[in-house]
TORKOL-4160 file (C-alpha; in steps of 0.2 Angstrom, whole numbers, padded with zeros to 4 digits, m for minus):
402
<pt num="1" X="m0059" Y="m0015" Z="0060"/>
<pt num="2" X="m0068" Y="m0004" Z="0047"/>
<pt num="3" X="m0083" Y="m0012" Z="0038"/>
<pt num="4" X="m0083" Y="m0014" Z="0019"/>
<pt num="5" X="m0096" Y="m0004" Z="0009"/>
<pt num="6" X="m0112" Y="m0013" Z="0006"/>
<pt num="7" X="m0123" Y="m0013" Z="m0009"/>
<pt num="8" X="m0137" Y="m0001" Z="m0010"/>
<pt num="9" X="m0154" Y="m0011" Z="m0009"/>
<pt num="10" X="m0165" Y="m0010" Z="m0024"/>
<pt num="11" X="m0179" Y="0002" Z="m0020"/>
<pt num="12" X="m0189" Y="0018" Z="m0026"/>
<pt num="13" X="m0173" Y="0028" Z="m0030"/>
<pt num="14" X="m0168" Y="0017" Z="m0044"/>
<pt num="15" X="m0186" Y="0014" Z="m0050"/>
<pt num="16" X="m0192" Y="0032" Z="m0048"/>
<pt num="17" X="m0177" Y="0038" Z="m0058"/>
<pt num="18" X="m0180" Y="0026" Z="m0072"/>
<pt num="19" X="m0198" Y="0031" Z="m0074"/>
<pt num="20" X="m0194" Y="0049" Z="m0073"/>
<pt num="21" X="m0181" Y="0047" Z="m0087"/>
<pt num="22" X="m0193" Y="0038" Z="m0098"/>
<pt num="23" X="m0207" Y="0051" Z="m0096"/>
<pt num="24" X="m0195" Y="0065" Z="m0099"/>
<pt num="25" X="m0188" Y="0058" Z="m0115"/>
<pt num="26" X="m0205" Y="0053" Z="m0121"/>
<pt num="27" X="m0211" Y="0071" Z="m0118"/>
<pt num="28" X="m0196" Y="0078" Z="m0126"/>
<pt num="29" X="m0198" Y="0067" Z="m0142"/>
<pt num="30" X="m0217" Y="0072" Z="m0142"/>
<pt num="31" X="m0213" Y="0090" Z="m0141"/>
<pt num="32" X="m0201" Y="0089" Z="m0156"/>
<pt num="33" X="m0214" Y="0080" Z="m0166"/>
<pt num="34" X="m0227" Y="0094" Z="m0161"/>
<pt num="35" X="m0215" Y="0108" Z="m0167"/>
<pt num="36" X="m0210" Y="0099" Z="m0183"/>
<pt num="37" X="m0227" Y="0092" Z="m0188"/>
<pt num="38" X="m0243" Y="0093" Z="m0178"/>
<pt num="39" X="m0251" Y="0089" Z="m0161"/>
<pt num="40" X="m0259" Y="0072" Z="m0168"/>
<pt num="41" X="m0241" Y="0066" Z="m0172"/>
<pt num="42" X="m0235" Y="0071" Z="m0155"/>
<pt num="43" X="m0250" Y="0062" Z="m0146"/>
<pt num="44" X="m0246" Y="0046" Z="m0156"/>
<pt num="45" X="m0228" Y="0048" Z="m0152"/>
<pt num="46" X="m0232" Y="0049" Z="m0133"/>
<pt num="47" X="m0244" Y="0034" Z="m0135"/>
<pt num="48" X="m0230" Y="0023" Z="m0142"/>
<pt num="49" X="m0215" Y="0029" Z="m0131"/>
<pt num="50" X="m0223" Y="0031" Z="m0114"/>
<pt num="51" X="m0229" Y="0012" Z="m0113"/>
<pt num="52" X="m0213" Y="0006" Z="m0121"/>
<pt num="53" X="m0202" Y="0016" Z="m0110"/>
<pt num="54" X="m0211" Y="0011" Z="m0094"/>
<pt num="55" X="m0211" Y="m0007" Z="m0100"/>
<pt num="56" X="m0192" Y="m0006" Z="m0103"/>
<pt num="57" X="m0189" Y="0002" Z="m0085"/>
<pt num="58" X="m0200" Y="m0012" Z="m0077"/>
<pt num="59" X="m0190" Y="m0026" Z="m0086"/>
<pt num="60" X="m0173" Y="m0018" Z="m0082"/>
<pt num="61" X="m0178" Y="m0017" Z="m0064"/>
<pt num="62" X="m0183" Y="m0035" Z="m0064"/>
<pt num="63" X="m0167" Y="m0040" Z="m0072"/>
<pt num="64" X="m0157" Y="m0030" Z="m0059"/>
<pt num="65" X="m0167" Y="m0038" Z="m0045"/>
<pt num="66" X="m0163" Y="m0055" Z="m0052"/>
<pt num="67" X="m0146" Y="m0051" Z="m0057"/>
<pt num="68" X="m0138" Y="m0064" Z="m0046"/>
<pt num="69" X="m0149" Y="m0078" Z="m0054"/>
<pt num="70" X="m0145" Y="m0072" Z="m0072"/>
<pt num="71" X="m0127" Y="m0080" Z="m0072"/>
<pt num="72" X="m0111" Y="m0072" Z="m0077"/>
<pt num="73" X="m0107" Y="m0055" Z="m0084"/>
<pt num="74" X="m0107" Y="m0062" Z="m0102"/>
<pt num="75" X="m0125" Y="m0068" Z="m0100"/>
<pt num="76" X="m0131" Y="m0052" Z="m0092"/>
<pt num="77" X="m0123" Y="m0042" Z="m0107"/>
<pt num="78" X="m0132" Y="m0053" Z="m0119"/>
<pt num="79" X="m0149" Y="m0050" Z="m0110"/>
<pt num="80" X="m0146" Y="m0032" Z="m0111"/>
<pt num="81" X="m0143" Y="m0032" Z="m0129"/>
<pt num="82" X="m0159" Y="m0042" Z="m0132"/>
<pt num="83" X="m0168" Y="m0029" Z="m0122"/>
<pt num="84" X="m0161" Y="m0015" Z="m0132"/>
<pt num="85" X="m0165" Y="m0024" Z="m0149"/>
<pt num="86" X="m0182" Y="m0029" Z="m0143"/>
<pt num="87" X="m0187" Y="m0011" Z="m0138"/>
<pt num="88" X="m0181" Y="m0005" Z="m0155"/>
<pt num="89" X="m0190" Y="m0018" Z="m0164"/>
<pt num="90" X="m0206" Y="m0015" Z="m0155"/>
<pt num="91" X="m0205" Y="0004" Z="m0156"/>
<pt num="92" X="m0202" Y="0003" Z="m0175"/>
<pt num="93" X="m0217" Y="m0009" Z="m0177"/>
<pt num="94" X="m0228" Y="0003" Z="m0167"/>
<pt num="95" X="m0223" Y="0018" Z="m0177"/>
<pt num="96" X="m0226" Y="0009" Z="m0193"/>
<pt num="97" X="m0243" Y="0004" Z="m0188"/>
<pt num="98" X="m0249" Y="0020" Z="m0180"/>
<pt num="99" X="m0241" Y="0032" Z="m0192"/>
<pt num="100" X="m0249" Y="0025" Z="m0208"/>
<pt num="101" X="m0233" Y="0024" Z="m0217"/>
<pt num="102" X="m0233" Y="0015" Z="m0234"/>
<pt num="103" X="m0227" Y="m0003" Z="m0236"/>
<pt num="104" X="m0212" Y="0003" Z="m0245"/>
<pt num="105" X="m0207" Y="0015" Z="m0231"/>
<pt num="106" X="m0211" Y="0002" Z="m0218"/>
<pt num="107" X="m0199" Y="m0011" Z="m0226"/>
<pt num="108" X="m0185" Y="0002" Z="m0227"/>
<pt num="109" X="m0188" Y="0007" Z="m0209"/>
<pt num="110" X="m0187" Y="m0011" Z="m0203"/>
<pt num="111" X="m0172" Y="m0014" Z="m0213"/>
<pt num="112" X="m0162" Y="0001" Z="m0206"/>
<pt num="113" X="m0168" Y="m0003" Z="m0188"/>
<pt num="114" X="m0163" Y="m0021" Z="m0190"/>
<pt num="115" X="m0146" Y="m0016" Z="m0197"/>
<pt num="116" X="m0143" Y="m0004" Z="m0183"/>
<pt num="117" X="m0148" Y="m0017" Z="m0170"/>
<pt num="118" X="m0137" Y="m0030" Z="m0177"/>
<pt num="119" X="m0122" Y="m0019" Z="m0178"/>
<pt num="120" X="m0126" Y="m0012" Z="m0160"/>
<pt num="121" X="m0126" Y="m0030" Z="m0154"/>
<pt num="122" X="m0110" Y="m0034" Z="m0162"/>
<pt num="123" X="m0102" Y="m0018" Z="m0155"/>
<pt num="124" X="m0108" Y="m0022" Z="m0137"/>
<pt num="125" X="m0102" Y="m0040" Z="m0139"/>
<pt num="126" X="m0085" Y="m0034" Z="m0145"/>
<pt num="127" X="m0083" Y="m0022" Z="m0131"/>
<pt num="128" X="m0090" Y="m0034" Z="m0118"/>
<pt num="129" X="m0078" Y="m0048" Z="m0124"/>
<pt num="130" X="m0063" Y="m0036" Z="m0121"/>
<pt num="131" X="m0070" Y="m0031" Z="m0104"/>
<pt num="132" X="m0072" Y="m0049" Z="m0099"/>
<pt num="133" X="m0054" Y="m0053" Z="m0105"/>
<pt num="134" X="m0048" Y="m0040" Z="m0092"/>
<pt num="135" X="m0060" Y="m0047" Z="m0079"/>
<pt num="136" X="m0053" Y="m0065" Z="m0083"/>
<pt num="137" X="m0035" Y="m0058" Z="m0081"/>
<pt num="138" X="m0039" Y="m0051" Z="m0064"/>
<pt num="139" X="m0047" Y="m0067" Z="m0059"/>
<pt num="140" X="m0033" Y="m0078" Z="m0065"/>
<pt num="141" X="m0021" Y="m0067" Z="m0056"/>
<pt num="142" X="m0030" Y="m0068" Z="m0039"/>
<pt num="143" X="m0032" Y="m0087" Z="m0042"/>
<pt num="144" X="m0013" Y="m0089" Z="m0044"/>
<pt num="145" X="m0010" Y="m0078" Z="m0029"/>
<pt num="146" X="m0022" Y="m0089" Z="m0019"/>
<pt num="147" X="m0011" Y="m0104" Z="m0024"/>
<pt num="148" X="0005" Y="m0096" Z="m0017"/>
<pt num="149" X="0012" Y="m0087" Z="m0032"/>
<pt num="150" X="0019" Y="m0069" Z="m0030"/>
<pt num="151" X="0027" Y="m0067" Z="m0047"/>
<pt num="152" X="0010" Y="m0064" Z="m0057"/>
<pt num="153" X="0002" Y="m0047" Z="m0063"/>
<pt num="154" X="m0014" Y="m0044" Z="m0072"/>
<pt num="155" X="m0006" Y="m0035" Z="m0087"/>
<pt num="156" X="m0022" Y="m0025" Z="m0089"/>
<pt num="157" X="m0018" Y="m0007" Z="m0095"/>
<pt num="158" X="m0030" Y="0008" Z="m0097"/>
<pt num="159" X="m0038" Y="0021" Z="m0087"/>
<pt num="160" X="m0056" Y="0014" Z="m0085"/>
<pt num="161" X="m0063" Y="0006" Z="m0069"/>
<pt num="162" X="m0058" Y="m0012" Z="m0073"/>
<pt num="163" X="m0040" Y="m0006" Z="m0077"/>
<pt num="164" X="m0040" Y="0004" Z="m0060"/>
<pt num="165" X="m0046" Y="m0012" Z="m0051"/>
<pt num="166" X="m0032" Y="m0022" Z="m0060"/>
<pt num="167" X="m0019" Y="m0009" Z="m0054"/>
<pt num="168" X="m0025" Y="m0011" Z="m0036"/>
<pt num="169" X="m0024" Y="m0030" Z="m0038"/>
<pt num="170" X="m0006" Y="m0028" Z="m0044"/>
<pt num="171" X="m0002" Y="m0016" Z="m0030"/>
<pt num="172" X="m0009" Y="m0028" Z="m0018"/>
<pt num="173" X="0001" Y="m0043" Z="m0025"/>
<pt num="174" X="0017" Y="m0033" Z="m0024"/>
<pt num="175" X="0013" Y="m0027" Z="m0006"/>
<pt num="176" X="0010" Y="m0045" Z="m0001"/>
<pt num="177" X="0026" Y="m0051" Z="m0009"/>
<pt num="178" X="0036" Y="m0037" Z="0000"/>
<pt num="179" X="0027" Y="m0042" Z="0017"/>
<pt num="180" X="0031" Y="m0060" Z="0014"/>
<pt num="181" X="0049" Y="m0057" Z="0010"/>
<pt num="182" X="0051" Y="m0046" Z="0025"/>
<pt num="183" X="0043" Y="m0060" Z="0036"/>
<pt num="184" X="0055" Y="m0073" Z="0029"/>
<pt num="185" X="0070" Y="m0061" Z="0032"/>
<pt num="186" X="0064" Y="m0058" Z="0050"/>
<pt num="187" X="0062" Y="m0076" Z="0053"/>
<pt num="188" X="0079" Y="m0080" Z="0046"/>
<pt num="189" X="0087" Y="m0065" Z="0056"/>
<pt num="190" X="0079" Y="m0071" Z="0072"/>
<pt num="191" X="0084" Y="m0089" Z="0069"/>
<pt num="192" X="0102" Y="m0083" Z="0066"/>
<pt num="193" X="0104" Y="m0072" Z="0080"/>
<pt num="194" X="0096" Y="m0084" Z="0092"/>
<pt num="195" X="0106" Y="m0099" Z="0086"/>
<pt num="196" X="0123" Y="m0091" Z="0090"/>
<pt num="197" X="0121" Y="m0087" Z="0109"/>
<pt num="198" X="0110" Y="m0103" Z="0112"/>
<pt num="199" X="0124" Y="m0114" Z="0104"/>
<pt num="200" X="0137" Y="m0105" Z="0115"/>
<pt num="201" X="0126" Y="m0107" Z="0130"/>
<pt num="202" X="0124" Y="m0125" Z="0127"/>
<pt num="203" X="0143" Y="m0128" Z="0125"/>
<pt num="204" X="0147" Y="m0118" Z="0141"/>
<pt num="205" X="0134" Y="m0127" Z="0151"/>
<pt num="206" X="0142" Y="m0144" Z="0145"/>
<pt num="207" X="0159" Y="m0137" Z="0150"/>
<pt num="208" X="0153" Y="m0132" Z="0167"/>
<pt num="209" X="0145" Y="m0149" Z="0169"/>
<pt num="210" X="0162" Y="m0157" Z="0165"/>
<pt num="211" X="0171" Y="m0162" Z="0181"/>
<pt num="212" X="0188" Y="m0158" Z="0173"/>
<pt num="213" X="0185" Y="m0139" Z="0173"/>
<pt num="214" X="0192" Y="m0131" Z="0189"/>
<pt num="215" X="0182" Y="m0118" Z="0199"/>
<pt num="216" X="0190" Y="m0103" Z="0191"/>
<pt num="217" X="0186" Y="m0109" Z="0174"/>
<pt num="218" X="0168" Y="m0113" Z="0179"/>
<pt num="219" X="0167" Y="m0095" Z="0185"/>
<pt num="220" X="0174" Y="m0088" Z="0169"/>
<pt num="221" X="0161" Y="m0099" Z="0159"/>
<pt num="222" X="0147" Y="m0093" Z="0170"/>
<pt num="223" X="0152" Y="m0075" Z="0166"/>
<pt num="224" X="0151" Y="m0078" Z="0148"/>
<pt num="225" X="0134" Y="m0087" Z="0150"/>
<pt num="226" X="0128" Y="m0071" Z="0158"/>
<pt num="227" X="0134" Y="m0061" Z="0143"/>
<pt num="228" X="0125" Y="m0072" Z="0131"/>
<pt num="229" X="0109" Y="m0071" Z="0141"/>
<pt num="230" X="0110" Y="m0052" Z="0142"/>
<pt num="231" X="0112" Y="m0052" Z="0123"/>
<pt num="232" X="0097" Y="m0063" Z="0121"/>
<pt num="233" X="0087" Y="m0052" Z="0132"/>
<pt num="234" X="0092" Y="m0036" Z="0122"/>
<pt num="235" X="0087" Y="m0045" Z="0106"/>
<pt num="236" X="0070" Y="m0050" Z="0113"/>
<pt num="237" X="0067" Y="m0032" Z="0120"/>
<pt num="238" X="0072" Y="m0024" Z="0103"/>
<pt num="239" X="0060" Y="m0036" Z="0093"/>
<pt num="240" X="0046" Y="m0032" Z="0105"/>
<pt num="241" X="0049" Y="m0014" Z="0104"/>
<pt num="242" X="0050" Y="m0014" Z="0085"/>
<pt num="243" X="0034" Y="m0024" Z="0084"/>
<pt num="244" X="0025" Y="m0012" Z="0095"/>
<pt num="245" X="0031" Y="0003" Z="0086"/>
<pt num="246" X="0026" Y="m0003" Z="0069"/>
<pt num="247" X="0009" Y="m0008" Z="0075"/>
<pt num="248" X="0007" Y="0010" Z="0084"/>
<pt num="249" X="0004" Y="0000" Z="0100"/>
<pt num="250" X="0017" Y="0010" Z="0110"/>
<pt num="251" X="0010" Y="0026" Z="0119"/>
<pt num="252" X="0023" Y="0039" Z="0119"/>
<pt num="253" X="0023" Y="0055" Z="0130"/>
<pt num="254" X="0027" Y="0070" Z="0119"/>
<pt num="255" X="0035" Y="0086" Z="0126"/>
<pt num="256" X="0044" Y="0101" Z="0120"/>
<pt num="257" X="0063" Y="0097" Z="0120"/>
<pt num="258" X="0078" Y="0108" Z="0116"/>
<pt num="259" X="0085" Y="0098" Z="0101"/>
<pt num="260" X="0102" Y="0105" Z="0101"/>
<pt num="261" X="0104" Y="0101" Z="0120"/>
<pt num="262" X="0098" Y="0083" Z="0117"/>
<pt num="263" X="0111" Y="0081" Z="0103"/>
<pt num="264" X="0125" Y="0087" Z="0113"/>
<pt num="265" X="0121" Y="0076" Z="0128"/>
<pt num="266" X="0120" Y="0061" Z="0117"/>
<pt num="267" X="0137" Y="0065" Z="0108"/>
<pt num="268" X="0145" Y="0067" Z="0125"/>
<pt num="269" X="0138" Y="0050" Z="0131"/>
<pt num="270" X="0145" Y="0042" Z="0115"/>
<pt num="271" X="0163" Y="0049" Z="0117"/>
<pt num="272" X="0170" Y="0034" Z="0127"/>
<pt num="273" X="0164" Y="0021" Z="0114"/>
<pt num="274" X="0172" Y="0033" Z="0100"/>
<pt num="275" X="0188" Y="0035" Z="0109"/>
<pt num="276" X="0189" Y="0016" Z="0111"/>
<pt num="277" X="0189" Y="0014" Z="0092"/>
<pt num="278" X="0200" Y="0030" Z="0090"/>
<pt num="279" X="0186" Y="0039" Z="0081"/>
<pt num="280" X="0182" Y="0057" Z="0083"/>
<pt num="281" X="0164" Y="0061" Z="0086"/>
<pt num="282" X="0157" Y="0079" Z="0087"/>
<pt num="283" X="0142" Y="0089" Z="0085"/>
<pt num="284" X="0141" Y="0105" Z="0075"/>
<pt num="285" X="0134" Y="0117" Z="0087"/>
<pt num="286" X="0116" Y="0122" Z="0083"/>
<pt num="287" X="0106" Y="0137" Z="0091"/>
<pt num="288" X="0099" Y="0133" Z="0107"/>
<pt num="289" X="0081" Y="0137" Z="0110"/>
<pt num="290" X="0075" Y="0127" Z="0095"/>
<pt num="291" X="0061" Y="0116" Z="0102"/>
<pt num="292" X="0054" Y="0101" Z="0094"/>
<pt num="293" X="0039" Y="0091" Z="0101"/>
<pt num="294" X="0045" Y="0073" Z="0104"/>
<pt num="295" X="0048" Y="0060" Z="0117"/>
<pt num="296" X="0066" Y="0063" Z="0123"/>
<pt num="297" X="0070" Y="0045" Z="0128"/>
<pt num="298" X="0064" Y="0038" Z="0111"/>
<pt num="299" X="0073" Y="0052" Z="0101"/>
<pt num="300" X="0089" Y="0049" Z="0111"/>
<pt num="301" X="0087" Y="0031" Z="0106"/>
<pt num="302" X="0087" Y="0036" Z="0088"/>
<pt num="303" X="0103" Y="0046" Z="0090"/>
<pt num="304" X="0112" Y="0033" Z="0100"/>
<pt num="305" X="0108" Y="0020" Z="0087"/>
<pt num="306" X="0114" Y="0031" Z="0072"/>
<pt num="307" X="0130" Y="0037" Z="0081"/>
<pt num="308" X="0134" Y="0020" Z="0087"/>
<pt num="309" X="0131" Y="0013" Z="0070"/>
<pt num="310" X="0142" Y="0026" Z="0062"/>
<pt num="311" X="0156" Y="0023" Z="0075"/>
<pt num="312" X="0156" Y="0004" Z="0071"/>
<pt num="313" X="0158" Y="0007" Z="0053"/>
<pt num="314" X="0171" Y="0020" Z="0054"/>
<pt num="315" X="0190" Y="0015" Z="0054"/>
<pt num="316" X="0202" Y="0022" Z="0066"/>
<pt num="317" X="0206" Y="0041" Z="0064"/>
<pt num="318" X="0189" Y="0043" Z="0056"/>
<pt num="319" X="0176" Y="0055" Z="0061"/>
<pt num="320" X="0157" Y="0055" Z="0065"/>
<pt num="321" X="0148" Y="0072" Z="0064"/>
<pt num="322" X="0131" Y="0076" Z="0070"/>
<pt num="323" X="0123" Y="0091" Z="0062"/>
<pt num="324" X="0106" Y="0099" Z="0066"/>
<pt num="325" X="0098" Y="0112" Z="0055"/>
<pt num="326" X="0081" Y="0120" Z="0055"/>
<pt num="327" X="0071" Y="0117" Z="0039"/>
<pt num="328" X="0053" Y="0122" Z="0033"/>
<pt num="329" X="0041" Y="0113" Z="0045"/>
<pt num="330" X="0054" Y="0106" Z="0057"/>
<pt num="331" X="0072" Y="0101" Z="0060"/>
<pt num="332" X="0084" Y="0090" Z="0050"/>
<pt num="333" X="0097" Y="0079" Z="0059"/>
<pt num="334" X="0111" Y="0071" Z="0050"/>
<pt num="335" X="0124" Y="0058" Z="0056"/>
<pt num="336" X="0138" Y="0057" Z="0044"/>
<pt num="337" X="0154" Y="0046" Z="0045"/>
<pt num="338" X="0170" Y="0044" Z="0035"/>
<pt num="339" X="0168" Y="0025" Z="0034"/>
<pt num="340" X="0167" Y="0013" Z="0019"/>
<pt num="341" X="0150" Y="0019" Z="0014"/>
<pt num="342" X="0135" Y="0008" Z="0009"/>
<pt num="343" X="0134" Y="0000" Z="m0009"/>
<pt num="344" X="0121" Y="0007" Z="m0020"/>
<pt num="345" X="0112" Y="m0010" Z="m0021"/>
<pt num="346" X="0110" Y="m0010" Z="m0002"/>
<pt num="347" X="0104" Y="0008" Z="0001"/>
<pt num="348" X="0085" Y="0003" Z="0000"/>
<pt num="349" X="0088" Y="m0011" Z="0013"/>
<pt num="350" X="0097" Y="m0003" Z="0027"/>
<pt num="351" X="0081" Y="0001" Z="0037"/>
<pt num="352" X="0075" Y="m0017" Z="0036"/>
<pt num="353" X="0076" Y="m0028" Z="0052"/>
<pt num="354" X="0092" Y="m0038" Z="0053"/>
<pt num="355" X="0100" Y="m0030" Z="0038"/>
<pt num="356" X="0119" Y="m0028" Z="0042"/>
<pt num="357" X="0127" Y="m0024" Z="0025"/>
<pt num="358" X="0141" Y="m0033" Z="0016"/>
<pt num="359" X="0157" Y="m0040" Z="0023"/>
<pt num="360" X="0166" Y="m0023" Z="0021"/>
<pt num="361" X="0157" Y="m0017" Z="0036"/>
<pt num="362" X="0158" Y="m0024" Z="0053"/>
<pt num="363" X="0144" Y="m0036" Z="0058"/>
<pt num="364" X="0141" Y="m0031" Z="0076"/>
<pt num="365" X="0124" Y="m0030" Z="0083"/>
<pt num="366" X="0108" Y="m0039" Z="0077"/>
<pt num="367" X="0104" Y="m0027" Z="0063"/>
<pt num="368" X="0088" Y="m0019" Z="0072"/>
<pt num="369" X="0095" Y="m0002" Z="0077"/>
<pt num="370" X="0091" Y="0007" Z="0060"/>
<pt num="371" X="0074" Y="m0002" Z="0059"/>
<pt num="372" X="0069" Y="0004" Z="0077"/>
<pt num="373" X="0076" Y="0021" Z="0073"/>
<pt num="374" X="0065" Y="0022" Z="0057"/>
<pt num="375" X="0049" Y="0016" Z="0067"/>
<pt num="376" X="0052" Y="0029" Z="0081"/>
<pt num="377" X="0055" Y="0043" Z="0068"/>
<pt num="378" X="0039" Y="0039" Z="0059"/>
<pt num="379" X="0030" Y="0038" Z="0075"/>
<pt num="380" X="0034" Y="0056" Z="0078"/>
<pt num="381" X="0027" Y="0060" Z="0061"/>
<pt num="382" X="0044" Y="0062" Z="0053"/>
<pt num="383" X="0054" Y="0052" Z="0040"/>
<pt num="384" X="0072" Y="0045" Z="0039"/>
<pt num="385" X="0083" Y="0042" Z="0024"/>
<pt num="386" X="0100" Y="0039" Z="0018"/>
<pt num="387" X="0107" Y="0054" Z="0009"/>
<pt num="388" X="0119" Y="0054" Z="m0005"/>
<pt num="389" X="0137" Y="0055" Z="0000"/>
<pt num="390" X="0154" Y="0054" Z="m0010"/>
<pt num="391" X="0162" Y="0046" Z="0005"/>
<pt num="392" X="0156" Y="0037" Z="0020"/>
<pt num="393" X="0137" Y="0037" Z="0024"/>
<pt num="394" X="0125" Y="0051" Z="0029"/>
<pt num="395" X="0109" Y="0046" Z="0038"/>
<pt num="396" X="0096" Y="0060" Z="0040"/>
<pt num="397" X="0080" Y="0061" Z="0048"/>
<pt num="398" X="0066" Y="0075" Z="0048"/>
<pt num="399" X="0057" Y="0079" Z="0064"/>
<pt num="400" X="0042" Y="0091" Z="0064"/>
<pt num="401" X="0044" Y="0107" Z="0075"/>
<pt num="402" X="0034" Y="0109" Z="0091"/>
């Protein structure tokens, strides 16, 4: 687990930088006075600005050091405003006393300085209030999320640091909402797919335990129980594999494979299942010798899942076609069928665990095949998606070349 970034401790870099800035600005102001007036005025300017600047740096460092004890951001901003106004007032007073200005000039200078300070404090308070409103919105959103709500957003707009933080909070809430929805869907799917075989097993066990059933009937019931047990085992294995793939916890041995040969072998293995449903499955011949770096067993699992899913969703006399083409950076494999297709509102869900589609498509399987296929393809550094199709469905995945 990576560590969070820590705050830089208060030390010489911050103090030294402030002192250097104060001295540099004082020297620059004194140089301007020397050029415009005389060296005496420049010396008097330095006598005023250097102590004032160093004092301001010292007070600022103390405030930073005690920032946690100062209270909220509003109070810190108020103290900053007082510091700026106080520095201006002291500076004006010193210039008035050392530069021997007339009383008339001193009054006007003090009025202008006071006017500018008051407007500056108002501007800072106004800007600070807006910034704190955004902070309050973020805090309120996080508080609502902590209480279980997932339908809240900060509503903060802009391109400043607080707005970017608010955007990250909104993205986090959205991601958390999606994760929880996926978890609820997973739990519901597991519950549904476990309940059916377990209920069947219970009824079969009760029937076998009944003395009325003869030996042949009991043997037939025992065979059915074996079928349900194997289905449960397959479901548990698929869930375990999907979890390990999504957590990148499954080590896969990669090797150079002839992709066209692997596709042809998989299509040939699926011919009996296709013939049983009276569906024609074929592979458009690709050039042999195109090698991809992949795990052959896992990649064949993807092909099996996609072709089997296409056969299930294709009516008799329909076709399933597997195409392999070379593209920039790798190979693109497409499994297309002439079935009923997938509704637009479901296209973003087909790779989610336990998604089976609507009633127009058959409901065989636990709905994990496409989710496992997605996880395997992504583990290979590729991606899988549902391509546009006027009829049927077209599932494509991209595999990097070797």
